[in-house]
C-alpha positions as a printed Julia matrix, in Angstrom:
392×3 Matrix{Float64}:
  93.34  201.68  54.45
  92.28  198.84  56.74
  93.29  195.22  56.44
  90.34  193.13  55.28
  89.8   190.01  57.44
  91.1   187.04  55.51
  89.76  183.91  57.2
  88.13  183.32  53.83
  89.05  185.76  51.07
  86.98  185.63  47.92
  88.0   188.74  46.03
  88.33  188.05  42.3
  91.13  190.61  42.24
  93.27  188.1   44.07
  92.5   185.08  41.95
  89.28  183.82  43.54
  88.69  182.05  46.85
  91.59  181.81  49.31
  90.85  179.86  52.49
  93.42  180.66  55.16
  91.29  179.74  58.17
  93.04  176.41  58.8
  96.5   177.47  57.65
  99.48  178.87  59.49
 101.64  181.6   58.0
 105.23  182.29  58.97
 107.62  185.0   57.84
 111.32  184.22  57.5
 113.75  187.12  57.39
 117.36  186.84  56.26
 119.97  189.51  56.73
 123.56  190.6   56.88
 125.24  189.24  60.03
 128.91  189.67  59.1
 130.6   193.01  58.26
 130.73  193.41  54.49
 131.98  196.47  52.55
 128.8   197.01  50.55
 126.42  196.72  53.54
 126.2   199.69  55.9
 125.59  197.44  58.91
 125.56  193.8   59.96
 122.92  193.64  62.67
 121.18  190.38  61.72
 121.62  187.45  64.1
 120.75  184.73  61.61
 117.35  183.83  60.12
 114.49  185.38  62.1
 111.22  183.43  62.29
 107.91  185.24  62.84
 104.35  183.94  63.11
 102.16  186.13  60.92
  98.48  186.92  61.52
  96.91  187.62  58.13
  93.79  189.23  59.64
  95.68  191.91  61.54
  98.96  191.92  59.58
 100.95  191.51  62.78
 104.09  189.46  63.3
 105.34  187.74  66.48
 108.94  186.6   66.84
 109.14  182.83  67.24
 112.87  182.1   67.02
 116.18  183.11  65.51
 118.16  180.46  63.66
 121.85  181.07  64.27
 124.82  179.15  62.87
 124.7   180.69  59.41
 126.76  183.52  57.9
 125.05  186.32  55.97
 121.78  184.58  55.0
 120.93  187.37  52.58
 118.42  185.5   50.39
 115.78  182.86  51.19
 113.6   180.49  49.16
 110.97  178.02  50.38
 109.59  174.78  48.98
 106.04  175.1   47.66
 104.71  172.66  50.28
 106.12  174.74  53.14
 108.31  171.9   54.39
 111.77  173.32  53.69
 113.58  176.65  53.67
 116.8   177.34  51.76
 119.21  180.16  52.64
 122.25  181.57  50.86
 125.48  182.6   52.58
 126.87  185.69  50.83
 130.36  186.34  52.17
 132.77  188.78  50.52
 136.01  186.9   51.1
 134.88  183.43  50.08
 135.55  181.9   46.64
 132.5   179.74  47.29
 129.34  180.8   49.04
 126.99  178.29  50.62
 123.39  177.18  50.26
 121.81  175.7   53.38
 118.64  173.61  53.81
 116.37  173.72  56.87
 113.3   171.69  57.79
 110.32  173.81  58.86
 108.41  172.68  61.93
 104.77  172.9   60.77
 103.48  173.69  64.26
 105.96  176.34  65.39
 107.69  177.47  62.21
 111.07  176.86  63.82
 113.93  175.63  61.65
 116.02  172.47  61.93
 119.26  172.26  59.98
 119.47  169.54  57.3
 122.66  170.2   55.31
 124.49  172.64  53.07
 126.44  172.63  49.82
 129.06  174.8   48.15
 127.53  177.35  45.78
 130.41  176.89  43.28
 130.89  180.64  43.18
 131.22  183.66  45.46
 128.75  186.34  46.62
 125.84  183.91  46.41
 122.98  186.29  45.68
 119.77  184.46  44.73
 118.04  181.09  45.0
 114.79  179.65  43.67
 113.2   176.26  43.07
 112.31  174.96  39.64
 108.6   174.42  38.93
 108.83  170.67  39.57
 110.33  171.18  43.02
 113.1   168.72  42.15
 115.93  171.26  41.91
 117.21  174.36  43.61
 118.67  177.02  41.3
 121.43  179.35  42.48
 122.98  182.56  41.12
 126.44  183.76  42.19
 127.19  187.48  41.79
 130.97  187.06  42.25
 133.52  189.82  42.66
 136.83  187.97  42.53
 138.74  187.82  39.22
 137.49  185.25  36.71
 140.74  183.31  37.22
 139.7   182.53  40.81
 137.96  179.17  40.83
 135.32  177.78  40.8
 133.77  180.96  39.27
 130.36  179.52  38.34
 127.56  182.02  37.66
 124.68  179.56  37.96
 124.32  176.12  39.55
 121.62  173.44  39.92
 121.23  171.33  43.08
 118.96  168.25  43.13
 116.73  168.17  46.2
 116.87  164.97  48.24
 113.84  163.16  49.61
 114.44  164.72  53.04
 114.55  168.23  51.56
 118.32  168.43  51.81
 120.58  169.32  48.91
 122.68  166.94  46.84
 125.91  168.29  45.32
 125.48  170.44  42.22
 124.43  168.48  39.14
 125.13  171.31  36.68
 126.75  174.74  36.58
 127.89  177.36  34.08
 130.03  180.5   33.94
 129.2   183.73  32.1
 132.24  185.34  30.46
 132.35  189.0   29.45
 131.84  192.47  30.89
 129.54  195.45  30.45
 129.44  199.18  29.82
 130.13  200.48  33.35
 133.79  199.86  34.34
 133.03  200.24  38.06
 130.04  197.87  38.28
 130.31  195.76  35.12
 133.97  194.7   35.1
 132.86  191.06  34.86
 129.8   188.81  35.02
 127.53  189.42  38.02
 124.64  186.93  37.93
 121.9   188.24  40.24
 118.7   186.22  39.76
 117.77  182.76  38.43
 114.26  181.48  37.68
 112.71  178.57  35.85
 110.28  179.54  33.09
 106.57  178.9   33.78
 106.63  175.62  31.79
 109.91  174.55  33.48
 111.61  173.88  30.14
 114.17  176.65  30.57
 116.16  178.43  33.27
 116.85  182.15  32.88
 119.61  184.11  34.63
 119.74  187.91  34.79
 123.38  189.04  34.72
 123.99  192.6   35.92
 127.6   192.57  34.76
 127.01  191.76  31.09
 123.56  193.38  30.57
 121.97  190.12  29.52
 119.37  187.52  30.28
 121.02  184.14  29.71
 118.71  181.22  28.9
 119.41  177.51  29.43
 117.39  174.44  28.53
 116.58  172.54  31.73
 116.25  168.79  32.18
 114.54  168.81  35.57
 114.85  165.04  36.03
 118.58  164.91  35.35
 119.21  168.38  36.78
 121.21  169.52  33.74
 121.54  172.8   31.83
 122.25  173.45  28.15
 122.86  176.98  26.84
 119.96  178.14  24.66
 120.62  181.84  24.04
 120.93  185.37  25.39
 118.84  188.54  25.35
 120.69  191.87  25.41
 119.4   194.85  27.39
 120.52  198.47  26.84
 124.21  198.97  27.73
 124.72  199.96  31.35
 121.24  198.79  32.43
 122.49  196.29  35.02
 119.59  193.77  35.09
 119.11  192.62  38.68
 115.85  190.69  39.24
 112.99  189.72  36.94
 109.54  188.14  37.01
 107.28  186.25  34.61
 103.66  187.32  34.2
 101.39  184.7   35.84
  99.09  184.23  32.84
 100.44  186.11  29.8
 103.62  185.74  27.67
 105.46  188.66  29.24
 108.33  189.21  31.66
 109.68  192.24  33.49
 113.26  193.09  34.47
 114.34  195.7   36.99
 117.64  197.31  36.02
 119.68  198.27  39.06
 122.14  200.62  37.36
 119.74  202.33  34.98
 116.8   202.67  37.43
 114.5   201.3   34.75
 112.03  198.49  34.14
 112.19  196.57  30.87
 108.96  195.0   29.59
 109.63  191.87  27.55
 107.66  189.56  25.3
 108.48  185.94  26.15
 108.6   183.01  23.7
 108.07  179.85  25.74
 109.1   177.55  22.9
 112.61  178.97  22.6
 112.98  180.59  26.01
 113.84  183.88  24.3
 112.75  187.46  24.97
 112.03  190.59  22.93
 112.35  194.01  24.55
 109.06  195.89  24.19
 109.77  198.95  26.31
 112.15  200.42  28.89
 110.83  202.99  31.35
 112.36  204.77  34.38
 111.3   203.87  37.91
 111.97  207.37  39.31
 112.29  210.9   37.96
 115.41  211.78  36.0
 116.66  214.01  38.84
 116.68  211.03  41.24
 118.25  208.42  39.0
 121.92  209.23  39.62
 121.67  208.33  43.32
 119.26  205.45  42.96
 119.83  201.69  42.65
 116.79  199.49  42.05
 116.5   196.19  43.88
 113.42  193.94  43.95
 110.58  193.53  41.45
 107.26  191.73  41.95
 103.92  191.43  40.22
 100.74  191.66  42.24
  98.87  188.36  42.59
  96.65  188.88  39.52
  99.33  190.41  37.29
  97.66  193.82  36.89
 100.23  195.8   38.88
 104.0   195.71  39.06
 106.07  196.89  42.02
 109.75  197.92  42.15
 111.94  198.98  45.09
 114.27  201.97  44.78
 117.32  202.19  47.06
 118.54  205.76  47.43
 115.18  207.22  46.48
 113.86  204.86  49.21
 110.54  204.28  47.53
 108.31  201.72  45.88
 107.26  202.39  42.29
 103.87  201.09  41.18
 103.27  200.27  37.51
 100.13  199.24  35.66
 100.35  196.45  33.09
  98.6   197.22  29.8
  96.99  194.74  27.42
 100.12  195.14  25.3
 102.23  193.83  28.21
 104.02  197.13  28.8
 104.56  198.34  32.38
 103.71  202.02  32.81
 104.69  203.98  35.91
 101.68  205.19  37.86
 103.0   206.39  41.21
 105.65  206.04  43.89
 105.31  205.76  47.67
 107.93  206.02  50.42
 109.27  202.59  51.4
 108.89  203.19  55.13
 112.63  203.2   55.79
 116.08  203.38  54.24
 117.43  201.11  51.5
 114.51  198.82  50.54
 116.45  195.78  49.34
 113.64  193.23  49.07
 109.89  192.82  49.53
 107.25  190.09  49.38
 103.47  189.71  49.4
 101.68  187.84  52.17
  99.9   184.69  50.91
  96.54  186.46  50.56
  98.1   189.29  48.55
  96.72  191.95  50.88
  99.9   192.86  52.74
 103.31  193.8   51.36
 106.39  193.43  53.58
 109.37  195.64  52.66
 112.86  194.9   54.02
 114.38  198.33  54.69
 117.94  197.16  55.15
 119.47  200.27  56.72
 116.57  201.0   59.07
 116.61  197.55  60.73
 112.92  197.36  59.92
 110.36  195.63  57.73
 107.61  198.04  56.78
 104.13  196.57  56.28
 101.75  197.99  53.68
  98.11  197.26  52.96
  97.5   196.55  49.27
  94.37  197.96  47.65
  92.89  195.11  45.55
  91.22  197.52  43.14
  94.0   199.92  42.18
  97.12  198.24  43.59
  97.84  201.2   45.87
  99.91  200.86  49.03
  99.17  202.27  52.48
 101.76  202.08  55.27
 100.16  200.32  58.23
 102.49  201.74  60.88
 103.06  198.38  62.58
 106.52  197.52  61.31
 108.69  194.53  62.23
 111.96  195.37  63.99
 114.81  193.12  62.8
 118.51  193.7   62.17
 119.74  194.51  58.63
 116.92  192.7   56.78
 117.76  191.74  53.19
 115.15  189.07  52.34
 111.55  188.33  53.31
 109.96  184.92  52.69
 106.34  184.07  53.55
 105.6   180.37  54.08
 102.12  178.89  54.36
 101.69  175.65  56.3
  98.6   173.83  54.97
  95.83  173.02  57.42
  94.27  169.59  57.94
  92.98  167.91  54.8
């Protein structure tokens, strides 16, 4: 499958006209840079910055931002002005979240500031829909008696893109079905709902989605409820459908995807279906990682570590994700992946191959075709595309 030139993309399959002719696209790659028991290697040197050509799907190294420990997850402001990076360090009671200014011409990063994450093993970050707050999830592995032990935290974003100290945080008590992996809370993903009235946290340790009411102006959280998933599922990451009242959770321990109906008024969920991501024979050695919807919401993608594949699901009118096919991930241990801004390229961070595999995305059937022009980078764990707007 060839990459379609994207100076001006008009395919309805990708949401209409997309003009990238005057824009710049950069790819930021975070990774493990400090030896950690649950990572096989630590070959990252910081945050790698690549210029990305959307017409040819090629990446050119621009710079490497050092001075940060284990930047294993990245999130960018919608305007492309700022990048935020977690520091996930095993021994620390408190991870870090760092803010960097993005140079719009070169893509290079300039440090702004950092804040304590208020919990250890800082695993995920996202911005609320208003862009006023950064949301943070801490996986945590120390005993609950070790402070500060906060599962989720909210950080107001300053006018310069830097981070103010946390304005709200909360802990998740409890444990799950699996004594080895669910001995306590392990928050793994945090997202604002599409209307920005709630914040939802997937907690692998307690098999729950925990919902909070969000005041985006004050940066505060108020507990609203929980949604239970099957015992031992281990919910890791989740996504909201871009136009319909559905959400999808990838369960790391169960190697399944849960399709959920979403009630925007209450921020609650109803489980519609749970389906495996791989064959039964492969599930015992597999641990799911990332989940993403294609740009138009017709196809769902999940990464399988161990099976080292990407599962492709179709989304029915009833909102249920149904497995259609799997393809090899192009390397070992696909921890994360992201779509390029035009939706036509998928970049897969194969953590234990020191490589990001690039796939062409078929706009008609959602299929993936390995392009064979991968990006070499040490122990990649997160991929973040950033578009710099062109002249007005």
